[in-house]
C-alpha positions in Angstrom: 19.7 -85.9 -10.8 19.8 -88.2 -7.8 16.8 -87.7 -5.5 17.7 -90.1 -2.7 21.2 -90.4 -1.4 22.4 -94.1 -1.7 23.1 -94.2 2.0 19.7 -92.9 3.0 18.1 -95.3 0.5 19.9 -98.2 2.1 18.9 -97.1 5.6 15.3 -96.8 4.5 15.2 -100.3 3.1 16.7 -101.7 6.4 13.9 -99.9 8.3 11.2 -101.4 6.1 10.3 -98.1 4.4 12.1 -98.3 1.0 12.1 -95.4 -1.4 10.8 -95.7 -4.9 13.3 -96.2 -7.8 15.0 -93.0 -9.0 13.2 -93.2 -12.4 9.8 -93.4 -10.7 10.6 -90.4 -8.4 11.7 -88.5 -11.5 8.3 -89.1 -13.1 6.6 -87.9 -9.9 8.6 -84.7 -9.9 7.7 -84.1 -13.5 4.0 -84.6 -12.6 4.4 -82.2 -9.7 5.6 -79.5 -12.0 2.6 -80.1 -14.3 0.3 -79.9 -11.3 1.9 -76.7 -10.1 1.6 -75.1 -13.6 -2.1 -76.0 -13.8 -2.9 -74.5 -10.4 -1.0 -71.3 -11.4 -2.9 -71.2 -14.7 -6.1 -71.2 -12.7 -4.8 -68.2 -10.7 -3.9 -70.0 -7.5 -0.6 -69.3 -5.8 1.3 -72.6 -6.1 4.9 -73.8 -5.8 6.8 -77.1 -5.9 8.6 -78.0 -2.7 12.3 -78.5 -3.6 13.5 -82.1 -3.2 15.5 -82.9 -0.1 14.2 -79.8 1.8 11.9 -79.5 4.8 8.4 -78.3 4.2 8.0 -74.6 4.4 5.0 -72.4 5.3 4.9 -70.3 2.1 1.3 -69.3 1.5 -0.6 -71.1 -1.2 -0.7 -74.6 -2.7 2.4 -76.6 -1.8 3.1 -79.4 -4.3 5.4 -82.0 -2.9 6.6 -85.5 -3.7 6.5 -88.4 -1.1 9.3 -90.7 -2.3 8.3 -93.7 -0.2 7.5 -96.8 -2.3 3.9 -97.8 -1.8 0.4 -96.4 -2.0 1.2 -93.1 -0.4 4.2 -92.4 -2.7 3.7 -89.7 -5.3 2.5 -86.2 -5.6 0.6 -84.4 -2.8 -0.9 -80.9 -2.8 -1.7 -79.2 0.5 -2.9 -75.7 1.2 -1.0 -73.3 3.4 -3.0 -70.3 4.8 -1.5 -66.8 4.9 1.0 -65.9 7.5 -1.4 -63.8 9.6 -4.0 -66.6 9.9 -1.4 -69.2 10.5 0.3 -67.3 13.3 -3.0 -66.4 15.0 -4.0 -70.1 15.0 -0.6 -71.3 16.3 -0.9 -69.0 19.3 -3.8 -71.1 20.6 -2.0 -74.4 19.8 0.9 -73.9 22.3 1.1 -76.6 25.0 0.4 -74.1 27.7 -2.7 -72.7 26.1 -4.0 -75.4 23.7 -7.7 -74.6 22.8 -8.9 -76.4 19.7 -12.3 -74.8 20.1 -10.9 -71.3 19.5 -12.8 -69.7 16.6 -9.6 -68.7 14.8 -8.5 -72.4 14.7 -11.9 -73.5 13.4 -11.8 -70.7 10.8 -8.3 -71.8 9.6 -9.4 -75.4 9.4 -12.4 -74.5 7.3 -10.3 -72.3 5.0 -7.9 -75.2 4.4 -10.8 -77.6 3.8 -12.4 -75.2 1.3 -9.1 -74.7 -0.6 -8.4 -78.4 -0.7 -11.7 -78.9 -2.4 -11.0 -76.1 -4.8 -7.6 -77.6 -5.6 -9.1 -81.0 -6.2 -11.8 -79.5 -8.5 -9.3 -77.5 -10.6 -7.0 -80.5 -11.0 -9.9 -82.9 -11.9 -11.2 -80.4 -14.5 -7.7 -80.2 -16.0 -7.7 -84.0 -16.3 -5.7 -85.2 -13.3 -6.8 -88.2 -11.3 -7.2 -87.1 -7.7 -8.3 -88.4 -4.3 -8.2 -87.2 -0.7 -4.8 -87.9 0.7 -6.4 -89.1 4.0 -7.7 -92.1 2.1 -4.1 -93.3 1.8 -2.7 -92.0 5.0 -4.8 -91.0 8.0 -2.3 -88.2 8.8 -1.8 -86.9 5.2 -3.3 -83.6 4.5 -4.7 -82.3 1.2 -5.0 -84.0 -2.2 -3.1 -86.9 -3.7 -2.6 -86.7 -7.5 -2.3 -90.2 -9.1 -1.5 -89.0 -12.6 -2.9 -87.4 -15.7 -5.9 -88.7 -17.6 -7.5 -87.6 -20.9 -9.5 -84.4 -20.9 -12.9 -85.7 -21.8 -14.2 -82.2 -22.5 -11.5 -81.6 -25.1 -12.1 -85.0 -26.7 -15.8 -84.2 -26.9 -15.1 -80.8 -28.3 -13.0 -81.9 -31.3 -15.4 -84.8 -32.1 -18.5 -82.6 -31.9 -16.8 -80.1 -34.1 -15.9 -82.9 -36.6 -19.5 -84.3 -36.7 -21.0 -80.8 -37.1 -18.4 -79.8 -39.6 -18.6 -82.9 -41.8 -22.4 -82.8 -41.9 -22.4 -79.0 -42.5 -19.8 -79.4 -45.3 -21.9 -82.0 -47.1 -25.1 -80.1 -46.8 -23.6 -76.8 -48.0 -22.6 -78.4 -51.3 -25.0 -77.3 -54.1 -26.7 -80.0 -56.1 -25.1 -81.1 -59.4 -25.8 -78.8 -62.3 -26.4 -75.7 -60.1 -23.7 -73.2 -60.8 -24.8 -70.7 -58.2 -21.9 -71.3 -55.9 -19.2 -73.6 -54.8 -18.6 -76.4 -53.9 -21.1 -78.2 -56.1 -21.9 -81.8 -56.8 -24.1 -83.5 -54.2 -27.8 -84.0 -54.7 -30.4 -83.8 -51.9 -30.7 -87.6 -52.0 -26.9 -87.9 -51.9 -26.6 -85.6 -48.9 -29.2 -87.7 -47.0 -27.2 -90.9 -47.8 -23.9 -89.4 -46.7 -25.1 -87.9 -43.4 -28.0 -90.3 -42.4 -25.9 -93.0 -40.8 -24.0 -90.6 -38.6 -27.2 -88.7 -37.6 -28.9 -91.9 -36.6 -25.9 -92.9 -34.4 -26.1 -89.6 -32.6 -29.9 -89.9 -32.1 -29.7 -93.5 -30.9 -26.7 -92.8 -28.6 -28.3 -89.6 -27.2 -31.3 -91.5 -25.9 -29.1 -94.2 -24.3 -27.5 -91.6 -22.0 -28.5 -90.5 -18.5 -30.6 -87.4 -18.3 -27.7 -85.2 -17.2 -25.5 -86.5 -20.0 -28.2 -86.0 -22.5 -28.8 -82.4 -21.5 -25.0 -81.7 -21.5 -24.7 -83.3 -24.9 -27.4 -81.0 -26.4 -25.7 -78.0 -24.8 -22.4 -78.8 -26.3 -23.9 -79.3 -29.7 -25.7 -76.0 -29.6 -22.8 -74.0 -28.1 -20.3 -75.3 -30.7 -22.7 -74.9 -33.6 -23.2 -71.3 -32.6 -19.4 -70.7 -32.4 -18.9 -72.4 -35.8 -21.6 -70.3 -37.4 -20.0 -67.1 -35.9 -16.7 -68.1 -37.4 -18.3 -68.8 -40.8 -19.9 -65.3 -40.7 -16.4 -63.7 -40.1 -15.0 -65.8 -43.0 -17.8 -65.6 -45.6 -20.0 -62.7 -44.4 -23.4 -62.6 -42.8 -25.5 -63.6 -45.8 -23.3 -66.4 -47.0 -22.7 -68.0 -43.7 -24.2 -71.5 -43.3 -27.3 -71.0 -41.1 -28.2 -74.7 -41.2 -25.4 -75.2 -38.6 -27.7 -73.5 -36.1 -30.5 -75.9 -36.9 -28.4 -79.1 -36.9 -28.2 -79.6 -33.1 -32.0 -79.7 -32.8 -32.1 -82.4 -35.6 -29.4 -84.4 -33.9 -31.2 -84.3 -30.6 -34.5 -85.6 -32.0 -35.7 -89.0 -30.8 -34.6 -91.8 -33.0 -37.2 -92.9 -35.6 -36.5 -96.6 -34.6 -35.6 -98.1 -31.2 -31.8 -98.2 -30.8 -30.4 -101.6 -31.9 -28.6 -102.0 -28.6 -31.1 -100.3 -26.3 -30.1 -100.4 -22.6 -26.4 -100.7 -23.3 -24.5 -97.9 -21.5 -22.4 -95.5 -23.6 -20.5 -92.3 -23.1 -20.8 -89.1 -25.0 -17.3 -89.6 -26.4 -18.2 -93.1 -27.7 -21.3 -91.8 -29.4 -19.4 -88.9 -31.1 -16.5 -91.1 -32.2 -18.9 -93.6 -33.8 -20.8 -90.9 -35.5 -17.7 -89.2 -36.8 -16.4 -92.4 -38.2 -19.8 -93.2 -39.8 -20.0 -89.9 -41.7 -16.4 -90.2 -42.9 -17.0 -93.8 -43.9 -20.1 -92.9 -45.8 -18.1 -90.3 -47.8 -15.2 -92.7 -48.4 -17.4 -95.6 -49.6 -19.8 -93.5 -51.7 -19.9 -93.9 -55.5 -19.3 -91.2 -58.1 -23.0 -90.7 -58.5 -23.4 -89.7 -54.9 -20.3 -87.5 -54.5 -17.5 -86.5 -56.8 -14.1 -87.9 -55.8 -12.6 -84.4 -55.7 -15.4 -83.1 -53.5 -15.1 -86.1 -51.2 -11.3 -85.6 -50.8 -11.8 -81.9 -50.2 -14.3 -82.5 -47.3 -12.5 -85.3 -45.6 -9.1 -83.7 -45.8 -10.4 -80.4 -44.5 -12.0 -82.0 -41.4 -9.4 -84.7 -40.6 -6.9 -81.9 -41.0 -8.8 -79.8 -38.5 -8.8 -82.7 -36.0 -5.0 -83.2 -36.4 -4.4 -79.5 -35.8 -6.4 -79.6 -32.7 -4.2 -82.4 -31.4 -0.9 -80.6 -32.3 -0.5 -79.0 -28.8 -2.6 -81.5 -26.9 -1.1 -83.8 -24.3 -0.3 -87.4 -25.5 -3.0 -88.7 -23.1 -5.6 -86.9 -25.3 -4.3 -88.3 -28.5 -4.1 -91.9 -27.1 -7.7 -91.6 -25.8 -8.9 -90.5 -29.2 -7.2 -93.4 -30.9 -8.7 -95.7 -28.3 -12.2 -94.3 -29.1 -11.7 -94.8 -32.9 -10.4 -98.4 -32.3 -13.5 -99.0 -30.2 -15.8 -97.6 -32.8 -14.2 -99.9 -35.4 -14.7 -103.0 -33.2 -18.4 -102.2 -32.7 -19.0 -101.6 -36.4 -21.2 -104.2 -38.0 -21.0 -103.3 -41.7 -18.0 -105.0 -43.2 -17.1 -102.1 -45.5 -17.4 -99.5 -42.8 -15.5 -101.8 -40.4 -12.6 -102.1 -42.8 -12.5 -98.3 -43.3 -12.7 -97.6 -39.6 -10.0 -100.1 -38.7 -7.4 -98.4 -40.8 -8.5 -94.8 -40.2 -6.0 -93.7 -37.5 -3.1 -94.8 -39.6 -4.6 -93.4 -42.8 -4.7 -89.8 -41.5 -1.4 -90.0 -39.5 -3.0 -90.1 -36.1 -1.0 -93.3 -35.4 2.6 -93.0 -36.4 4.7 -95.9 -37.7 5.5 -98.3 -34.9 2.6 -97.2 -32.6 0.0 -99.7 -33.8 0.8 -102.3 -31.1 0.6 -99.8 -28.2 -2.7 -98.2 -29.2 -4.9 -101.2 -29.9 
């Protein structure tokens, strides 16, 4: 599809207002469709203004593309009030009776401002990079959408699930020689060795976060642990469900027994979780037969890396790339040589990075 007629493109260049290249405009229109779907998903009436048409006054969120090359080019979202409010306001904006102090005009302006903020909040929550359009153009209404970014809440969710799941799976194994249930094969000392490093990373990281982040961190752990325990009850029944999952968040949120090695260095919740996830997996991978049986180790790691990959099946590529970045970062920060070697090859080992992607994800 050609978005800008060649003659119009040539005229625009002569006038000093060139249009963006066709491939860039195509990307903007693809982004506009994603923005519209996300607003509709949230329950807001939204539509994409068709290319090469004049703006209409259909009520709802109008998603449009400014094709001009430069800072203002891209996707814009503006709110159109309903027909009755629009017509009532326009009556007082005629040249012969212009009255900007008329209450209906002020009411309409406040409605649009309120809806602009709602649109921006919805899109930000969904992982879009937004800013007020007026920052780019004094006359531009609504919200400018710069593109998609990883959904940090989703990244945190799957990493938290992994940390809780791995620790829970290790601790639910009966000690060697106990035939009371399955799986079997990890002593109490072995469980402490396998989980201790990851737990310390969470505890250290938790207390390097700002208060709001620390409180949200604890809420996410408790909420997800409760959900995982409920799922376990459905699967194994009330009496066999692993109740230790409900106690694990409190343990993870305890103060570190020793001052953090890098106290004062700022971290994000996702960075802490990625490092802890890699630490527990690395401890399982590097453990000897006396700590955990090979078959048991494979069963635990495959179950939880498989869960992570399934979570990413339907996720946007931005999320997968962000997760790879976090794992790469955790590997670079690793100080133990054996753990560093494991972490460095982890994304490829589980198929998170496909052949040929290594260079683009480092």
